[in-house]
N, C-alpha and C positions, 0 to 999 in steps of 0.2 A: 654339705650350708651354713654350716660353723656361724649360727647365729649371737650376737653379740648385743646385750642389752646397750641400748643407744639412748633409751630416756623415758622417764614416768609421766603422765601428763593427768595435772589436777585442776579442777575447776576454781574461776574465783568471782567474786562479785565485783572486787572499786578495782580493775586494773592496777591505775597508780600508786593506790597503798597498798597491793601486794609485790608491785617490782619497789615501792622503796622499803618494805620489811627485811626484803632478801636480801636486796647491794646495802640495805643499812648494815642488818645485824649479821647476815652471812657474807659479808662483801661481796655478793653473786655482780657480776658483770653479764648483759646481755648479748645473747652468743647468734641469735637468729631473729629472725622477726617473719609472720607471714600475714597478710593484711588483706578479709576477705569483707565481701558486703555486709554479713551479718556476724564476724565475730573476728577476732585475733588471738592469735597464738605467739608465745614470747616464749622464746629458749635460755636459758641459765645455767650457768658455772660458774667455778671457783679460774682468777683470772688466768693461773697456772693449773693446766688439767693435764692428767695421760691423755695420748689420742685415742682409748677405746674406755677413755671416763663415760660417765651415761649423765646426760645434759636432766632437768628441771623442764618441764612446757607449763608453762602458767594459761590456759585456755579464758578467754571471759568473753560473753556472748554478748552481743550488744543490745539484745532489748532490755535487759536489767531483771532477770528472774534470779531466782533464789532456788538454793543445792540444799537436797537433805545428802548427810555425811554416810547415811550407812554403817552399817559392823564388819561388812565384807572385806573390807581393803581395813588394813593396819595402821601405817605409816611409813614416812621416807625416814631413811637413817642417814647424818653426816657423819666425818670422821673429825675428832682433833686427835692431837699426839696423845701420847700414853699418858704424860705427868702433866696435861692443861686441862681434866674432864672440873677439875671445881672452877679454876680459872675460866676456864670459857664458861662455864654456868655463870658464873658472876658477873662476868662482862656483860653476860646479854640482861640480866634484872639489873645491871646501873642503866641498861641504853631503853629500861622501860618495856624490857620482854613482857610478859606473864607469867609467876611462878606457879609453873604446872604438877614434875614431880623431879624433888631434885638428887644427885647424887648420894646422897646422902638415906633417901627414901629408896636408892635401889640400887642397895648394898655397895656404893661407893665404883661400881661396875658400867655403870649410863645416865642415862638421864634423859627429861624427854619436856618439849617446848610446845606453844602452837604458834601457828600462823593466825593471819586476822581471820580467816574463814572456821578457824577449828581445827585445820586439818595438822595432825600430829607429826612431828619431827624428834625423833630418838638424836643423842648425841653418843657417838659411843668413842672408845678409845683405840687408836689405830694406831702400828708403827710406821704405817704408807700410807699415800695418794696426802694430796692438797688434802691444808686445813678446810673442813668445811665442806667436802666432794661427797658424791652421794656414794655410800657404801651400801646401801642394802633395801629394797620397798618388799614389805611384808605386806603378803596378802593372809585371808583364813581362806579354810578348805574346809569341805565334811568328810573325806575322806584322805585321810594322808596317804595310803598305798595308789589311790586312782588317780591322785596330784602327781606324786612320783612321778608314776609312771605315764603320766601326760608330758611331763619335760626330759625326761629322758628319751622316751619313745622319738614326742615331735622335733625335738632343739635337738635333741643329743646330747644333754645336758647331764651330769655325774653329781651327785653328793658329794658337797665337799665338806659341813659342818650338821652335826643334830642338840640338841637339847632338851634331855626330859626331866619332867618333873611329874608331880604327882597326877595335874590334873590337865597336863597341857603337853604337848613335845612341838618345837619349832626345828624344821628343817631345812636348809641352807643349798640352793643349789646353782649351779656356774657351769660352762660351757670348757669340757675340759685344756686344759694348758692356758688355762686363763692367766693374765697379771691380775696380781693382786690387787691392783688400782681398780680395774673394773666391778661393777654395779653385781651384784647377785642378788637372788631373789630369794626370800625366806618362806617358808609353805610354818603357817602355824594351824595345828591342830587341835583341838578341845577333846576333849575325853568326854563329853556329856553330851555326844550325840546332836549338840545346837543344828538350828538352822541361821542363817546370813539373809541381811538386809544387803541389797547392794549400793543403791543411793545411787544421788549420780554427780554428787564432789569429786568423787575421783572416775578419770576420765581411763587410760588404760597403763600399761607396759607397751612401750615399743623395743625391736629386734630389728638390727640391720645387718644385710646378710649383701653380697657382694652380684647377684644376680636375683631378682626381683622375681618372673616368670619362672626362673628354673628351681628357686627355695621353694613358690609355692606350688611346685605339681610337687614336689618331689613331700613336701607338709601334707597334701592331698593324698598321694599315697602312704603316708601314715598316717591315715584315718583323721585330720584336723578339722574342725568343725568347718565349710566352707559361709563364710560369714560377709564378708565383702570381700569379691574377689579382684586383680589388681583392674579387668577392666572397666567395672562398678568405680574404680576408683582414680578414672583416667589414666591410669596406668603407673601412678606414680606413687604407690601404698594399695597394702589390701591389710585386711582383719584376719582375725580368725576368736574364735571362745575356747577356753579350757573349762572343763569339767562342772565348775563353779557359776560357769559366767562371768570369768572375766575378761576383758578383752585385751587381747595380745593383737599390735599393730606390727608390720613389716614392712621394711621400710630399706632401701636401697644406703649403702654404706656410701661416705664419699671424705 
């Protein structure tokens, strides 16, 4: 099946404002767009990106609704060169981005900003990948063992990184033999047994496969949730959910 993390979808309340923010501050360009009667999807990414790099999908619903962020989804992370964390953050400050968590407050290992809708964006130091390309998406889980098992069993992913702290642990999963430029998934587990609110401002993660129907059959054999099968989605995509209710879209690779 060999699913590649294809994109991450977030919902926005003002499409033009969000497009301007990502195109101005992260130098993203529009890679694709889907216009429907009630919503618009726009796919964004750096001009130069790896063939298996992930895109950011902005979803705008035409009815003017507002969204709740919740806390089950944490953030997306974007890359900057190892020696450009401070200068990149300062560039964003000079451009008028709100000062949220600067490098110094994060031990000079990373930093955070927010987009116009309050979605958190981590800035991480990497020696690979285009500047501002997507590095990972963080989701919070209530059972680390169960969450790791889901990504291993359903998608054949493996643990590629881990950070153990006093009160929480971060686990990074990715497909075997993935290029460094591919996006990984960060599972955050807090030790205090808290529960999370999903909210609706974050939509889903998406993985791409060679054959949608073959992949879906394999996933069902591996006991994934039958949430929205290919037939219900006009054989263009499908959706499942992980053990915490995070939606995962399955799309055909092209």
